[in-house]
C-alpha positions, -999 to +999 in steps of 0.1 A: +575-784-385+601-767-364+622-788-341+642-772-312+668-785-288+690-768-262+725-779-256+741-767-223+779-769-225+798-767-192+827-743-188+861-755-200+846-782-223+874-786-248+872-797-285+884-832-277+856-836-251+828-821-272+793-826-258+766-843-280+729-834-278+705-852-301+676-835-319+650-859-330+633-850-363+610-867-388+616-879-423+617-849-447+636-820-461+654-795-438+648-761-452+659-738-424+684-739-395+688-715-366+714-715-339+708-690-311+738-678-291+727-657-260+746-627-248+777-636-228+789-664-250+816-641-263+823-664-292+836-691-268+808-717-273+811-736-305+785-757-323+784-781-353+755-802-365+760-837-378+740-864-395+758-895-381+795-891-388+789-865-414+791-828-405+763-810-422+765-775-408+787-756-411+795-774-444+833-771-441+845-796-416+871-774-401+846-747-391+822-742-362+794-718-355+801-694-326+788-660-317+774-639-288+739-623-286+732-634-321+711-660-339+727-676-369+698-683-393+699-697-429+679-715-454+693-748-468+680-780-485+691-811-467+673-844-473+668-865-442+652-895-457+671-924-441+667-936-405+676-929-378+657-896-378+679-874-356+707-849-360+736-846-335+745-812-321+782-812-310+794-784-288+824-773-269+830-742-247+863-725-242+849-702-215+868-710-183+842-697-160+806-700-174+785-727-190+765-716-220+731-729-234+727-727-271+693-734-288+693-751-322+661-750-343+655-770-375+627-764-399+617-796-418+589-805-441+580-833-465+591-831-501+556-827-514+548-798-490+581-782-501+571-784-537+536-772-532+547-743-510+580-731-525+581-745-561+545-745-573+554-742-610+580-770-610+570-805-621+570-832-595+592-855-617+618-828-622+619-821-585+624-858-577+654-859-600+669-829-582+663-846-548+679-878-560+710-858-571+712-842-537+708-875-520+736-890-541+759-861-532+751-864-495+759-902-496+792-895-514+802-869-488+793-893-460+815-920-474+843-895-478+841-884-441+840-919-426+878-921-423+879-890-401+844-879-393+852-851-369+884-834-381+877-805-358+882-828-328+919-834-321 
């Protein structure tokens, strides 16, 4: 399944007033993320994607995605197994004159489909162990970010 959501950020939307747009997803494993910046953005529109108070992409909390006439596309493995089933897209726009609309796309599948499609020779039990490790790492990181969840917002 591919989920897509547009976020339109008004001109002069500063970091401290970042706009939030929610992308509703299902339970499963995120395997692909794309962020499409149309021409004209000039690197002034900035996006981060969060799961609750935890910044997931980009992984380093001080960074944002920004570009112009470019689609940032990457594969990842992020387990979205606990409700609520949505991700928050946060954006701000340093352009003083123009608003910008950024499209975010998330590819998500169930664990079993992922195994059957991408890891056919791997045993199910071994894969479950790996997913449990990823889940524990994500929970640890979430707890660490609760004190200051959005360090990129002043």
